[in-house]
N, C-alpha and C positions, 0 to 999 in steps of 0.2 A: 570434436562436439561429441558427448556422451547421448546415448538414446537408450531408455530402459522402457519396457512394460510393465504398468502397474495398474492396482484394481482400486475402483474407488470402495473405500470403506464404510460402516457406520461407525460414526464418534458419537455416543450419544445422540441427539436428536438428528445431528446433522452427519456430514461425510465429509471425509478425509482422505488424504493421499500421501504416505510417508515416502520421504524423497532421500535417495540413498548419498553417501558422504560424497562420492564423485561428483553427483548432479550438483551439490550445495558449493563443492569448491571451484567448481567448472564456473558457477552463478557469481561464484565472490560472497557467497552467504555463508554464515555460521547458525549454528544454533540459538536461537535467541533471537535472533535480528528480527526487525520489522520488515514487513515487506507489504506490496500493493497488489491484490489480484481484482483482475478485471476480466470479463467477457465480451470480446470482440469477433465479429464474424465467424462463429461457430468456433472460436478457440479460447483457452481459457491461457491467460499472459501473467506471469507471476514477475514482479520487476522489485528489488531492493527499496524501501523508502527510504529518500535521502532529506534527514532533517534539514529545515530552514536555515538560514544563517541568521544569528542575532539581529543583524541589521534588518533583516527584511521581514522579522515579528515586529521589531521596534517600529518601522515605517507603518506596518499594517495597523498597529495599536495606535499610532499617532492619527491616523487617516478616518479611524472608526471611531475615535473620542471627537474629533474635530466636525464630522460631517453625522454625527450619531442620529440626529434630529432628520437628517436628510433620508438617511438610511429604513427608521424606521414609518417615516412617509409613503416611501417606496415600498415598503414589506405591504401597506395596508393595500 
């Protein structure tokens, strides 16, 4: 397990942390990979974004199309 100390830096109007190559490698990430960032119980958790499989997306589209009127009523 790699451990490094970093400083939160200003990046435009936001803040950021630069991750060293060994941390990315150990996490199975590369430059350009999409990630999910969340705060949980005082910690920042960074996870790889796993794309949904095509059949999951197709099933979701089918359900949304079939029950569109129900979803719209529920949204009100």
